[in-house]
C-alpha positions in Angstrom: 53.7 -28.9 35.7 51.1 -28.1 38.4 53.9 -27.1 40.6 55.2 -24.6 38.1 51.7 -23.1 37.6 51.2 -22.7 41.3 54.5 -21.0 41.5 53.6 -18.6 38.7 50.3 -17.8 40.3 52.0 -17.2 43.6 54.4 -14.8 41.9 51.6 -12.9 40.2 49.6 -12.6 43.3 52.6 -11.5 45.2 53.4 -8.8 42.6 49.7 -7.7 42.6 49.8 -7.7 46.4 52.9 -5.5 46.3 51.6 -3.4 43.3 47.8 -3.0 43.5 47.8 -0.3 40.9 48.7 -2.8 38.2 45.6 -4.8 38.9 43.4 -1.7 38.6 45.1 -0.7 35.3 44.5 -4.2 33.8 40.8 -4.1 34.7 40.4 -0.6 33.2 42.1 -1.6 29.9 39.9 -4.7 29.6 36.8 -2.7 30.0 37.9 -0.1 27.5 38.7 -2.9 24.9 35.3 -4.5 25.3 33.6 -1.1 24.8 35.6 -0.3 21.7 34.8 -3.7 20.1 31.1 -3.3 20.8 31.1 0.2 19.4 32.8 -0.9 16.2 30.5 -3.8 15.6 27.4 -1.6 16.2 28.7 0.9 13.5 29.5 -1.9 11.0 25.8 -3.0 10.8 24.8 0.4 9.4 27.4 0.6 6.6 25.3 -1.3 4.0 22.0 0.4 3.2 18.9 -1.7 2.8 17.9 -2.6 -0.7 15.2 -0.4 -2.2 11.9 -2.1 -2.9 11.3 -3.0 -6.5 9.0 -1.0 -8.8 7.0 -1.7 -11.9 9.2 -2.6 -14.9 6.5 -2.2 -17.6 4.4 0.9 -18.1 0.9 0.8 -16.5 -0.8 1.1 -19.9 1.0 -2.0 -21.3 -1.2 -5.1 -21.4 1.3 -7.1 -19.3 0.8 -8.3 -15.8 4.0 -7.1 -14.1 4.9 -9.3 -11.0 7.7 -7.0 -9.9 7.9 -8.7 -6.5 8.7 -12.1 -8.0 5.3 -13.8 -7.1 5.9 -17.1 -8.9 2.7 -18.6 -7.4 0.6 -16.1 -9.2 2.2 -17.1 -12.5 0.8 -20.6 -12.1 -2.7 -19.2 -11.3 -2.6 -16.9 -14.4 -1.3 -19.6 -16.6 -4.0 -22.1 -15.6 -6.8 -19.8 -16.9 -5.2 -18.9 -20.2 -5.0 -20.8 -23.5 -1.6 -19.5 -24.3 0.7 -17.8 -21.8 3.7 -15.6 -22.4 6.1 -15.4 -19.4 8.9 -12.8 -19.5 11.5 -13.3 -16.7 13.7 -10.2 -16.3 16.2 -8.4 -14.1 15.5 -4.7 -13.6 19.2 -3.7 -14.0 19.8 -5.8 -17.2 20.3 -3.8 -20.3 19.0 -6.6 -22.5 15.8 -6.8 -20.4 15.3 -3.1 -20.9 15.8 -3.3 -24.6 13.4 -6.3 -24.9 10.8 -4.5 -22.8 9.7 -2.2 -25.7 9.6 -5.1 -28.1 7.5 -7.2 -25.7 5.1 -4.3 -25.2 4.6 -4.0 -29.0 3.7 -7.7 -29.3 1.5 -7.6 -26.2 -0.6 -4.7 -27.6 -1.2 -6.8 -30.8 -1.9 -10.2 -29.2 -3.3 -9.3 -25.8 -6.7 -10.8 -26.7 -5.2 -14.2 -27.6 -2.2 -14.5 -25.2 -1.8 -13.8 -21.5 1.4 -11.7 -21.0 3.1 -12.0 -17.7 6.4 -10.4 -16.6 8.2 -11.6 -13.5 11.1 -10.0 -11.6 13.5 -12.8 -10.9 16.2 -10.6 -9.2 14.3 -9.5 -6.1 16.0 -11.4 -3.3 12.8 -11.8 -1.3 10.7 -13.1 -4.2 9.9 -16.7 -4.9 11.2 -16.5 -8.4 14.7 -15.7 -7.2 14.7 -18.5 -4.7 13.1 -21.2 -6.8 14.6 -20.6 -10.3 18.2 -20.6 -11.6 18.6 -18.4 -14.7 22.1 -17.8 -16.0 21.1 -14.9 -18.3 18.3 -12.4 -18.7 15.8 -12.0 -20.2 14.2 -15.4 -20.6 10.9 -16.0 -22.4 8.7 -19.0 -21.8 5.5 -19.9 -23.6 2.9 -22.3 -22.5 0.2 -23.8 -24.7 -2.4 -24.9 -22.2 -0.5 -27.4 -20.0 2.3 -28.0 -22.5 5.5 -26.1 -21.7 7.6 -24.3 -21.1 8.7 -23.6 -24.7 11.7 -21.3 -24.5 12.2 -18.7 -27.1 15.9 -18.5 -28.2 15.6 -16.0 -31.1 16.4 -12.3 -31.3 14.5 -10.0 -29.0 12.8 -8.1 -31.7 9.1 -7.6 -32.0 8.6 -9.2 -35.4 10.5 -12.4 -34.4 8.8 -12.6 -31.1 5.4 -12.1 -32.6 6.1 -14.7 -35.3 7.1 -17.3 -32.6 4.0 -16.5 -30.5 1.8 -17.0 -33.6 3.5 -20.4 -34.3 2.7 -21.4 -30.7 -0.9 -20.2 -31.0 -1.5 -22.2 -34.3 1.1 -25.0 -34.3 -1.0 -26.9 -37.0 -2.1 -25.8 -40.4 -5.5 -27.1 -41.5 -5.5 -28.5 -45.1 -9.1 -28.8 -46.3 -8.4 -29.6 -50.0 -5.9 -31.2 -52.4 -4.8 -27.8 -53.6 -3.9 -26.8 -50.0 -2.0 -30.0 -49.6 0.0 -29.5 -52.8 0.7 -25.9 -51.9 1.7 -26.9 -48.3 4.2 -29.5 -49.6 5.6 -27.3 -52.4 7.9 -25.4 -50.1 11.5 -26.4 -49.5 11.1 -26.8 -45.7 10.4 -30.2 -44.2 6.6 -30.8 -43.9 4.7 -33.2 -41.7 1.1 -34.1 -42.4 -1.2 -35.9 -40.0 -4.5 -37.6 -41.0 -7.2 -37.7 -38.3 -10.9 -38.2 -38.8 -13.1 -36.3 -36.4 -16.1 -38.7 -36.6 -16.3 -40.6 -33.3 -15.2 -37.8 -30.9 -14.4 -34.1 -31.0 -10.7 -34.8 -30.8 -9.3 -38.3 -31.6 -6.7 -39.5 -29.1 -3.8 -39.3 -31.6 -4.6 -35.7 -32.5 -3.5 -34.4 -29.1 -0.2 -36.3 -29.4 0.3 -34.9 -32.9 -0.4 -31.4 -31.6 2.1 -31.9 -28.8 4.7 -33.1 -31.3 4.3 -29.9 -33.2 4.9 -27.9 -30.0 7.8 -30.3 -29.2 9.5 -29.3 -32.5 9.1 -25.6 -31.6 11.1 -26.3 -28.5 14.1 -27.4 -30.6 13.7 -24.9 -33.5 12.3 -21.4 -32.6 12.0 -20.5 -36.3 9.5 -23.3 -36.9 11.2 -24.6 -40.1 9.4 -27.9 -39.8 5.7 -27.2 -40.4 2.9 -29.5 -39.3 -0.4 -29.8 -41.2 -3.5 -31.8 -40.4 -6.0 -33.4 -42.9 -9.4 -34.5 -41.8 -10.9 -35.6 -45.1 -10.1 -39.1 -46.4 -10.3 -38.0 -50.0 -7.8 -35.2 -49.4 -5.6 -37.6 -47.6 -5.6 -39.8 -50.7 -3.5 -37.2 -52.5 -0.5 -38.3 -50.5 -1.6 -42.0 -50.3 -2.9 -41.9 -46.7 -5.7 -44.3 -46.0 -5.4 -45.2 -42.3 -6.6 -43.0 -39.6 -4.1 -41.4 -37.2 -1.3 -41.6 -39.7 1.7 -39.2 -39.6 3.4 -38.5 -43.0 6.8 -36.9 -43.5 7.2 -35.4 -47.0 10.7 -35.6 -48.6 11.7 -34.4 -52.0 14.8 -36.5 -52.9 14.0 -39.7 -51.2 10.8 -41.6 -50.5 8.4 -40.0 -48.1 7.9 -41.8 -44.8 5.0 -42.8 -42.6 5.6 -42.9 -38.8 6.1 -46.6 -37.9 3.6 -47.0 -35.0 4.4 -50.7 -34.8 8.1 -50.1 -34.0 7.9 -46.8 -32.1 5.7 -45.5 -29.4 3.2 -43.0 -30.6 4.3 -40.1 -28.3 5.2 -36.5 -29.0 8.9 -37.1 -28.1 9.1 -40.1 -30.5 7.5 -38.2 -33.4 9.7 -35.2 -32.9 12.8 -37.3 -32.8 11.7 -39.3 -35.8 11.1 -36.1 -37.8 14.5 -34.6 -37.1 16.3 -37.9 -37.8 14.6 -38.4 -41.2 14.0 -34.9 -42.5 15.8 -33.4 -45.6 17.2 -30.0 -45.2 18.5 -28.2 -48.3 18.5 -24.7 -46.8 19.4 -24.1 -43.1 18.9 -21.0 -41.1 21.7 -19.7 -39.0 21.3 -17.2 -36.2 24.5 -16.5 -34.2 23.5 -15.5 -30.7 25.7 -12.4 -30.7 27.7 -13.7 -27.7 30.6 -16.2 -27.4 29.3 -19.2 -29.3 30.7 -22.0 -31.5 27.6 -22.3 -33.6 29.2 -20.9 -36.8 32.4 -22.8 -36.3 30.5 -26.1 -35.9 28.7 -25.6 -39.1 31.7 -24.4 -41.1 33.9 -27.3 -40.1 31.4 -29.7 -41.8 32.6 -28.5 -45.3 32.4 -25.6 -47.7 29.4 -23.4 -46.9 27.4 -21.0 -49.0 26.4 -18.2 -46.7 23.5 -16.1 -48.1 22.5 -12.9 -46.3 19.0 -12.1 -47.5 16.3 -9.7 -46.2 13.7 -11.6 -44.1 10.3 -10.6 -42.8 9.3 -13.0 -40.0 5.7 -11.9 -40.3 5.4 -12.3 -44.0 2.9 -14.8 -45.3 5.2 -15.7 -48.2 9.0 -15.9 -48.3 10.8 -13.0 -49.9 11.6 -13.1 -53.6 15.3 -13.5 -52.8 14.7 -16.3 -50.4 12.5 -18.1 -53.0 15.2 -17.9 -55.6 17.8 -19.2 -53.2 15.5 -22.0 -52.2 14.8 -23.0 -55.8 18.6 -23.1 -56.5 19.2 -25.2 -53.4 16.5 -27.7 -54.3 17.9 -28.0 -57.9 21.4 -28.3 -56.6 20.4 -31.3 -54.4 18.2 -32.9 -57.1 20.5 -35.7 -58.2 17.6 -37.9 -59.6 14.7 -36.2 -61.3 12.5 -39.3 -61.1 11.9 -38.7 -57.4 10.6 -35.2 -57.9 7.0 -34.4 -57.6 5.1 -32.5 -60.2 5.6 -29.1 -58.5 9.4 -29.8 -58.3 9.8 -30.0 -62.1 9.1 -26.4 -62.5 12.5 -25.6 -61.1 14.5 -27.1 -64.1 15.3 -25.0 -67.2 17.8 -25.3 -70.0 20.7 -23.0 -71.2 22.8 -24.1 -74.1 25.6 -22.7 -76.4 24.9 -23.6 -80.0 26.9 -23.2 -83.2 26.1 -24.1 -86.8 28.6 -26.3 -88.8 28.5 -26.6 -92.6 29.9 -29.8 -94.0 32.0 -29.1 -97.1 31.3 -32.4 -98.7 27.6 -31.6 -98.9 26.3 -28.1 -99.7 22.9 -28.9 -98.4 23.9 -30.5 -95.0 24.0 -28.3 -92.0 24.5 -29.5 -88.5 23.7 -27.6 -85.3 26.1 -28.5 -82.4 25.0 -27.5 -78.9 27.3 -27.6 -75.9 25.7 -28.0 -72.5 28.2 -26.8 -70.0 28.4 -25.9 -66.3 31.8 -24.2 -66.9 32.8 -20.9 -65.2 33.1 -19.0 -68.5 29.4 -19.7 -69.4 28.1 -18.4 -66.1 27.0 -14.9 -67.0 26.4 -14.7 -70.7 26.1 -17.1 -73.6 28.4 -14.8 -75.7 31.4 -16.4 -73.9 30.8 -19.8 -75.4 34.2 -21.1 -76.7 34.0 -24.2 -78.9 37.1 -26.2 -79.7 38.9 -25.2 -82.8 38.3 -28.6 -84.3 34.5 -28.1 -84.4 34.8 -25.9 -87.6 37.6 -27.5 -89.6 38.6 -30.7 -87.8 37.9 -34.1 -89.2 36.8 -35.6 -85.9 33.6 -33.7 -85.6 32.7 -33.8 -89.3 33.3 -37.6 -89.4 31.2 -38.1 -86.3 28.4 -35.9 -87.6 28.3 -37.7 -91.0 28.2 -41.1 -89.2 25.7 -40.3 -86.4 23.4 -37.8 -87.9 23.4 -37.6 -91.7 22.6 -41.3 -92.3 19.5 -40.8 -90.2 18.0 -38.2 -92.5 15.1 -39.4 -94.7 14.9 -38.7 -98.3 13.7 -35.2 -99.3 10.9 -36.7 -101.4 9.2 -38.5 -98.6 9.4 -35.7 -95.9 9.8 -32.0 -95.8 13.3 -30.9 -95.6 12.5 -28.3 -93.0 11.5 -31.0 -90.6 14.0 -33.7 -91.6 16.4 -34.0 -88.8 18.8 -36.5 -87.2 20.1 -36.0 -83.6 22.6 -37.6 -81.3 24.4 -36.9 -78.1 28.1 -37.5 -77.5 30.9 -36.5 -75.1 34.1 -34.7 -76.2 36.0 -36.0 -73.1 35.3 -37.4 -69.7 33.8 -34.5 -67.8 30.6 -34.2 -65.8 30.3 -30.6 -66.9 30.2 -30.8 -70.7 28.1 -32.7 -73.3 27.6 -32.1 -77.0 24.3 -32.7 -78.8 24.3 -32.5 -82.6 21.4 -32.3 -85.0 21.7 -32.2 -88.8 19.1 -31.4 -91.5 18.8 -30.6 -95.2 18.5 -27.0 -96.1 17.9 -25.1 -99.4 21.2 -24.1 -101.0 20.0 -20.6 -102.0 18.5 -17.7 -100.0 16.7 -14.7 -101.3 17.5 -11.1 -100.1 15.0 -11.1 -97.3 16.2 -14.5 -96.0 19.8 -13.3 -96.2 18.9 -10.2 -94.2 17.1 -12.3 -91.6 20.1 -14.7 -91.5 22.5 -11.8 -90.9 20.3 -10.5 -88.1 20.1 -13.9 -86.5 23.9 -14.2 -86.5 24.2 -10.9 -84.5 22.0 -12.4 -81.7 23.7 -14.5 -79.0 23.6 -18.2 -79.9 21.6 -19.2 -76.8 18.7 -17.0 -78.0 18.5 -18.4 -81.5 16.1 -21.3 -81.9 17.3 -22.6 -85.4 16.1 -26.1 -84.8 13.7 -27.8 -82.4 16.6 -29.6 -80.9 15.9 -31.9 -78.0 17.6 -30.1 -75.2 19.7 -32.2 -72.8 18.2 -32.3 -69.3 19.8 -30.1 -66.7 20.9 -26.5 -66.5 24.4 -26.9 -65.0 23.1 -26.6 -61.4 20.5 -29.4 -61.2 22.1 -32.4 -59.5 25.5 -30.7 -59.2 25.8 -31.9 -55.6 26.3 -35.5 -57.0 28.7 -34.5 -59.7 31.4 -32.8 -57.7 33.5 -33.5 -54.7 33.2 -29.9 -53.5 29.7 -30.2 -52.0 28.2 -27.0 -50.7 26.0 -26.6 -47.7 23.4 -23.8 -48.0 22.9 -21.5 -45.0 20.6 -18.4 -44.9 21.1 -15.5 -42.5 19.0 -12.5 -41.9 20.9 -9.6 -43.4 19.5 -7.1 -40.9 20.6 -9.1 -37.9 24.0 -10.4 -39.2 25.3 -7.4 -41.1 28.6 -7.2 -39.1 29.4 -10.8 -40.1 28.7 -9.9 -43.7 31.1 -6.9 -43.4 33.8 -9.2 -42.0 33.3 -11.4 -45.1 33.7 -8.6 -47.5 30.4 -6.6 -47.7 30.5 -2.9 -47.8 30.9 -1.3 -44.4 28.0 1.1 -44.8 24.9 -1.0 -44.8 22.6 1.6 -46.2 24.9 2.4 -49.1 25.5 -1.2 -49.7 21.7 -2.0 -49.8 21.2 0.9 -52.2 23.9 -0.4 -54.5 22.5 -3.9 -54.3 19.0 -2.7 -55.0 20.3 -0.9 -58.1 22.0 -4.1 -59.4 20.0 -7.1 -58.2 16.9 -5.6 -56.6 17.0 -7.6 -53.4 19.9 -6.2 -51.2 21.4 -9.7 -50.7 25.0 -10.8 -50.1 26.5 -14.2 -50.7 29.9 -15.7 -49.9 31.4 -19.2 -50.0 33.5 -20.1 -47.0 35.9 -23.0 -47.1 37.3 -23.3 -43.6 39.6 -26.3 -44.5 41.4 -24.3 -47.2 41.2 -21.1 -45.2 39.6 -19.2 -48.2 36.4 -17.6 -49.0 34.8 -16.1 -52.1 32.4 -13.3 -52.5 29.6 -13.2 -55.1 30.0 -10.2 -57.4 26.8 -9.2 -59.1 26.9 -8.2 -62.7 24.6 -5.4 -63.9 22.7 -7.5 -66.5 22.3 -10.7 -64.4 19.6 -11.5 -61.9 20.3 -13.0 -58.5 19.5 -16.5 -59.8 21.9 -16.3 -62.7 24.7 -14.8 -60.6 24.2 -17.3 -57.8 24.1 -20.3 -60.3 27.3 -19.1 -62.0 28.9 -18.6 -58.6 28.1 -22.2 -57.5 29.2 -23.6 -60.9 32.5 -21.7 -60.8 33.2 -23.0 -57.3 32.3 -26.6 -58.3 34.5 -26.7 -61.4 37.7 -28.8 -61.3 39.7 -25.7 -62.1 37.8 -22.9 -60.4 38.2 -19.4 -61.8 37.1 -17.8 -58.5 39.5 -15.5 -56.9 40.1 -15.6 -53.2 38.5 -12.6 -51.5 40.9 -10.7 -49.3 39.5 -8.7 -46.4 41.5 -5.8 -45.0 41.4 -2.5 -43.2 39.8 0.4 -44.9 42.4 2.4 -46.8 42.4 6.0 -45.7 44.8 7.2 -48.3 42.0 8.5 -50.4 40.7 10.8 -47.6 44.2 11.9 -46.8 44.9 12.7 -50.4 41.7 14.7 -50.7 42.6 16.6 -47.6 46.1 17.3 -48.8 44.8 18.1 -52.3 42.5 20.8 -50.9 45.5 22.4 -49.2 48.2 21.7 -51.8 48.7 25.3 -52.7 49.6 26.2 -49.1 51.6 23.3 -47.9 52.9 19.9 -49.1 51.2 16.7 -47.9 52.9 15.1 -44.9 55.1 12.2 -45.4 55.1 9.4 -42.9 58.2 7.6 -41.8 56.6 4.2 -42.0 54.1 3.3 -44.7 51.1 1.4 -43.2 49.9 -1.1 -45.8 46.5 -2.6 -46.2 45.1 -5.4 -48.4 44.3 -3.0 -51.2 47.6 -1.1 -51.1 49.9 -4.0 -50.5 50.7 -5.1 -54.0 51.0 -1.6 -55.5 53.4 -0.6 -52.8 55.5 -3.7 -52.5 55.7 -4.5 -56.2 56.8 -0.9 -57.1 59.8 -1.5 -59.4 61.4 1.8 -58.6 61.5 1.3 -54.8 63.4 -1.0 -52.4 60.8 -2.1 -49.8 61.6 -3.3 -46.3 58.3 -4.9 -45.1 57.7 -5.5 -41.4 55.0 -8.1 -40.5 53.3 -7.6 -37.2 50.0 -8.0 -35.2 48.4 -5.9 -32.5 48.6 -8.8 -30.0 52.3 -9.6 -30.6 54.4 -8.4 -27.7 57.7 -8.9 -29.6 56.4 -6.7 -32.4 55.8 -3.9 -30.0 59.3 -4.2 -28.6 60.8 -3.8 -32.1 58.8 -0.7 -33.0 61.5 1.8 -31.8 64.1 0.0 -33.9 61.9 0.2 -37.1 61.3 3.9 -36.3 65.0 4.6 -35.9 65.7 2.8 -39.2 63.0 4.8 -41.0 64.5 8.0 -39.7 68.0 7.0 -40.9 66.6 6.2 -44.4 64.2 9.2 -44.5 66.4 11.2 -47.0 66.6 8.2 -49.4 63.8 8.3 -51.9 64.5 4.8 -53.2 64.0 2.8 -50.0 60.6 2.5 -48.4 60.0 1.2 -44.8 56.5 -0.3 -44.6 54.6 -2.5 -42.2 51.4 -4.6 -42.5 49.1 -5.9 -39.8 48.5 -9.5 -40.9 45.8 -10.0 -38.3 43.5 -7.4 -39.9 44.6 -7.7 -43.6 44.4 -10.8 -45.7 47.4 -11.2 -48.1 48.0 -13.5 -51.1 49.4 -16.8 -50.0 52.8 -16.2 -51.6 53.3 -13.1 -49.4 52.3 -14.7 -46.1 54.8 -15.6 -43.3 54.8 -18.4 -40.8 55.4 -16.3 -37.7 55.5 -12.7 -36.5 57.5 -10.6 -36.3 59.1 -11.2 -39.7 60.9 -8.9 -42.0 61.1 -9.2 -45.8 63.1 -7.1 -48.3 61.9 -6.6 -51.9 64.7 -5.1 -54.0 63.8 -2.8 -56.9 63.8 -4.2 -60.4 64.2 -7.7 -58.8 60.9 -8.3 -56.9 61.2 -12.0 -57.6 64.4 -12.1 -55.6 62.9 -11.1 -52.3 64.9 -12.0 -49.2 63.8 -12.7 -45.6 65.7 -11.4 -42.7 67.6 -14.3 -41.1 65.9 -15.8 -38.0 69.2 -16.5 -36.3 70.2 -12.8 -36.2 68.9 -10.4 -33.6 66.8 -7.6 -35.0 68.9 -4.6 -34.3 69.6 -1.4 -36.1 73.1 -2.3 -37.3 71.9 -5.7 -38.5 69.0 -4.2 -40.4 71.2 -1.6 -42.1 73.7 -4.3 -43.0 70.9 -6.4 -44.4 69.5 -3.6 -46.5 72.9 -2.6 -47.9 73.8 -6.2 -48.7 70.7 -6.9 -50.8 70.0 -3.4 -52.3 73.6 -2.5 -53.5 74.1 -5.4 -56.0 72.9 -4.6 -59.4 74.2 -7.6 -61.3 70.7 -8.9 -61.9 69.0 -5.7 -62.8 66.8 -5.9 -65.9 65.4 -2.4 -66.6 63.2 -2.5 -69.6 65.0 -1.7 -72.9 67.6 0.6 -71.4 70.6 -1.6 -71.2 70.5 -2.5 -74.9 70.6 1.0 -76.3 73.7 2.1 -78.1 77.2 0.6 -78.2 78.9 -0.1 -74.9 75.7 0.3 -73.0 76.6 3.9 -72.0 73.0 4.9 -70.9 72.9 1.9 -68.6 76.3 2.7 -67.1 75.3 6.3 -66.6 72.1 5.4 -64.8 74.1 2.9 -62.7 76.7 5.5 -61.9 73.9 7.9 -60.8 72.3 5.2 -58.7 75.6 4.5 -57.0 76.1 8.2 -56.4 72.7 8.5 -54.8 73.4 5.4 -52.7 76.8 6.9 -51.6 75.0 10.1 -50.6 72.4 8.2 -48.7 75.2 6.3 -46.9 76.9 9.6 -46.1 73.7 11.0 -44.6 73.2 7.8 -42.7 76.8 8.0 -41.4 76.2 11.6 -40.2 73.1 10.6 -38.4 74.9 7.7 -36.9 77.7 10.0 -35.8 75.2 12.4 -34.2 73.5 9.6 -32.5 76.8 8.1 -31.2 77.8 11.5 -29.9 74.5 11.8 -28.1 75.0 8.4 -26.7 78.5 9.2 -25.6 77.2 12.3 -23.8 74.5 10.3 -22.2 77.0 7.6 -21.2 79.3 10.2 -19.6 76.3 11.7 -17.7 75.3 8.3 -16.5 78.9 7.7 -15.3 78.8 10.8 -13.2 75.5 9.9 -11.8 76.8 6.4 -11.1 79.8 7.9 -9.2 77.5 10.1 -7.1 75.3 7.2 -6.4 78.4 5.1 -5.3 79.5 7.9 -2.9 76.0 8.1 -1.5 76.0 4.3 -1.2 79.3 4.3 0.7 78.0 6.9 3.1 74.9 4.9 3.6 77.0 1.8 4.2 79.0 3.7 6.9 75.8 4.8 8.6 74.5 1.3 8.4 77.6 -0.1 10.1 77.4 2.6 12.8 73.7 1.8 13.4 74.6 -1.9 13.6 77.3 -1.2 16.2 74.8 0.9 18.3 72.3 -1.9 17.9 74.7 -4.5 19.2 75.7 -2.2 22.1 72.1 -1.6 23.1 71.4 -5.3 22.8 74.3 -6.1 25.1 73.2 -3.5 27.6 69.7 -4.8 27.5 70.8 -8.3 28.0 72.9 -7.2 30.9 69.9 -5.5 32.4 67.8 -8.5 31.9 70.5 -10.6 33.6 70.6 -8.3 36.6 66.9 -8.2 36.8 66.8 -12.0 36.7 69.4 -12.1 39.5 67.3 -9.6 41.6 64.3 -11.7 41.0 66.1 -14.8 42.1 67.5 -13.1 45.2 64.0 -11.8 45.9 62.6 -15.2 45.6 65.4 -16.6 48.0 64.7 -13.8 50.5 61.0 -14.5 50.3 61.6 -18.2 51.0 64.0 -17.4 53.9 61.6 -14.9 55.4 58.8 -17.5 55.2 61.1 -20.0 56.9 62.1 -17.6 59.6 58.4 -16.8 60.2 57.7 -20.5 60.6 60.7 -20.9 63.0 59.7 -17.9 65.0 56.2 -19.2 65.2 57.5 -22.6 66.4 59.8 -20.9 69.0 56.9 -18.8 70.2 54.7 -21.8 70.5 57.4 -23.7 72.3 58.1 -20.8 74.7 54.4 -20.4 75.4 54.2 -24.2 76.1 57.1 -24.0 78.5 55.6 -21.0 80.3 52.3 -22.8 80.5 53.9 -25.9 81.8 55.8 -23.9 84.3 52.6 -22.2 85.5 50.9 -25.5 85.7 53.8 -27.0 87.7 53.8 -24.1 90.1 50.0 -24.4 90.5 50.5 -28.1 91.1 53.1 -27.5 93.7 50.9 -25.0 95.4 48.1 -27.4 95.5 50.3 -30.1 96.9 51.7 -27.8 99.5 48.2 -26.7 100.4 47.0 -30.2 100.7 50.0 -31.1 102.8 49.3 -28.3 105.2 
């Protein structure tokens, strides 16, 4: 190997020795290459401009300390000297940060005397905030209460919500100085926690700081502060909730026994108290706040079961809940109240009675009158007592009369001993096994005759709804149809509340009016609160929308809505959400111009949820319906076929080609399909004999025409109303059938002409394509010949090049041999020269020796 390297070096040196200009050229090229690389690298450094230094994000007059250089160390210094600190981490380029800036400034101007507001730029690359923190979104709000924190705010970036959260952090505990304050504090539907601490020995007992920290710990998990914490310092006030020991934490519950924090079993720490409260609290009404981004919050809640979503106006800064929210909370509490014995005194105000009553006169006794009251939670009784429907047997049947005589009449005392107006016997009984109905009957003795004034009053009383007539002081059965309904049905509802101002797009998707201002005005006219309610059953893939009645309040409508949903055979209709139907606007535009031109007719009718049934179930039209979605690629491929079909059938007035986007329009279950694209045909007069296009056939124009003619031409099962039975021989029907066949034949002729024109055009296009194909073939043959010629030239040049390389190699080998021979000759010549010089030297020395010898001899 070394030998070969040495030979190569010798050859290079030899060539350079023979061609010194090559060495100079290589050196010059190397220097130029180095200079070019250096110049390019020096230019690349100046391509990216240096980042501009950050500037103030908040206005100078805002009471916010703007650390736009990301000085995180100053945040710690400012936080250490403030009672409550508000830290706003932002990125200057973030649109959400820019939108939240104005809201934070509004809150800062109101609470600047109580809270230290600090803003930090966490995007500046040279700042400590960017290097020491890792935020995945902006903005981020952290609050600190003295040394406790951070408490992250996860609510909407609106000034009222931010201010409400800051106020909750400022005052996490509510002071309860009297029994009235305690009862009022515990009367709300939210979970309440009360701590009893006596401030006798020290300014702040040891457990009070822990209790305060637990209230702040709860705010970290729930930014709305649904769980409220109160503190009692008076022992007598604490006795109202049976608290006797100092440093006791009490969790108030409505439906189960209230609890006291078990200090013997759990450590008395803020984390333990917070965890204990969330594990044992009772929640009847839960707030939902979708973040507005990709989140599974709503899906996780809806998968738990049927949910009642209530969109109500909400003021975060209001001292009292809105009237609509109070009504909803009362209904939710009564709905979950399965056992009234556990209710406190302020819970009993939620219950009221609503009955349907009817008088029954027993024919056997002219002086015996019974009042039968029916307590129902049935859908027909939801809105008005005028809809009460008693069984027919209650008036003339023997079952009710026999029962009334047995249960009530024998309990009546004699008229001599007691006034007949107050003599009464009552009893309760069930008509059948149902948790929604119960009868109560009361009978009494009445005077057989009435004077004119009494008869007039009696007639006036009969014109009033039965539920408003108090004919007897009947003991009303407990319950109003909604109280305890949660334990009487298997369709248990979960109550969720959403702010209508923040979640209006979700309400629109569920069926609310698209124009929020118009919807609110309409709701204000009807219910006075601008609320919207819907029941969503994700398992059954249905949802129902509450329809307000003009004469009903929100409470009455919502109670009827819940009762109708909970009934075994619900009368609620599934709400269908679809695209807005623009036919009205188009008709108005065309109506305004109807004197000048006729309204345009579209080839394909686009159906929506509202126009689906009127168009598809039109008895005078054959409807070909195409199911598609905007994300279906196969549906887009078939669009040109459907358009060609519609053009062919354009002259036929009896066949309609329509399509519906099933991704944006809900349809009744009987009209849904299992996949898209799908095609259904609804023949006229025979809508119940609808046919689906076979899945094993390709969707082509001939197949569609054959499918339509096959199912629209047969009239054996036509049942036109009362026409076929007129006159002998059914001549009117035969005439109409003949006219129908004539129209169909004309339509087929028109379709054949269109097909002929299209086929002729296709033939012309095919011929043109053939000529173009021939020209392309000729060009291709010419190109092939040129390619072969070039290949031959390439082979010839390759052969010549290889021959030249071979000759050069031979010359190189001959040169190398000559060089070796020359070197050998030089060596031999040198040896001969040395030998000749040695002989000459020896001859000279010999001659000198001989001379010396001769000289000595002489």
